[in-house]
N, C-alpha and C positions, 0 to 999 in steps of 0.2 A: 341787376346791375348796381354796382356800388355808387352811392351818391352821398355827398357830405354837404350840409348846409349850415353856415355860421349865422349867428344872430347875436344881438346885444351890444354892438358897437355904438359909439356916439361921442359927443363932446362932454368933457368933464373937467372940472378945475383941478389944479394940482392938489394932491392930498385926498382926492375923492376916490370913489370906487366904481367899478363896472363889473358885470358878470357876463361873460361870453358863453354861448352855448353852441355845441356842434351836434347836429342831429344826423345820425348815420342811418342809411337804408340800404337794403340789399346785402348786408353782411351780418354776421354774428360777432359782437365785440369780443367774446371770449377768445377768439382766435386772432385778434389783432392788437397791435399797439396803435394808439392814437396820439398824435402830437399837435401842439400849438406852436406855430411859427409866426414871425413877424418880419415885415420889410418896410423900412423907412426909406424916403426918397434918397436916391443916390447910394444906398447901402445894400449889402447882400442880405438875402433872407437868412434869418438866424433862428435856431431852435430855442424856444422859450421854456417849454415843459412837455413832458411825455408821460404817458401812463400805459401800463400793461393791462389789457382787458382780461388777462387770465388770472393774475394775482393782485392787481391793483398797485403794483410797485410804481414808484414815480421818480422823475428826474426834473430838476430845475436848473436853469442857467443861473450863474452867480448873480447876475444883474437883477434877478427877480426873487431870489430866495428870501423867505420871510415876508414877502408882500403878496405873492401870487399863490393860489392853491388850485390844483387840478383835481377833479373828481369824476368818477364814471358811474353811470347807472346802466348796467347791462340789460336790465329788464326793459328799459325805455330806449336802449341804443343811443344814449346821450352822453356826451362828455362836456363838462363845464370847466371854465377857467374863471375863478374869482380873483379879481385884481383890486388890491387895496393900496393905499398910500401912493397913488399914481403920480408919476413925475413927467415933466415935459418930454424927457427922452424915451418915454414909453410910447409916444406918438408913432403910429405905424398902421399899415394894413395887417390885420391878424388873420391867419389862415389855419384851418385844421386839416390834418392829413392822416391817412391810414396806411398801415403796413401790416401785411399778413405775416403771422409767425409767432413763435413763442421764444422769448429772449431771456437769457440769464441775467442780463443787465440792460434795462430799458435805456439807461443813460448812454450806452455804447452805440445805440442806433438813433439817438435823437438829433439827427442832422438831416437836412433837406435832401442830401444825395441818396439817402436810403428809401425815401418815401416816393410812391408812385401815384397815389390817388389824393387829389386835393379838392378842397372847397373853393368857392369863388372869392372868399375874403370878406372881412368887415372892417371898416375904418374906425380906429380909436384915435381921438385927438384930445390931448391933455394941454389945456391952455386956460389962462385967466382972462 
């Protein structure tokens, strides 16, 4: 049974860093795309970054390019999101999600409407 567990959220000052981890069980990451999404109060859930478990190709939303880095460790069934230069507008609940399949462009599927399996979320608060 597929299970996703996020960790690493917390409170950080603007300009600081956090590293989120998504531990996957019940699946083999080689056959999945894993995405990080976030949802701020009163806003829709948005795709932050996605990675192909097959070839490691990545996608980033414009709002996080150059600040966030997604990486996968298929041997550990783990996907991490390194978040640097955090801003107040990055405050949200962050979710990881899994989508089975092999995709020509991981960016084309990095939207919540494509993903069916979700973790419980971890809160990230950027505030001084």
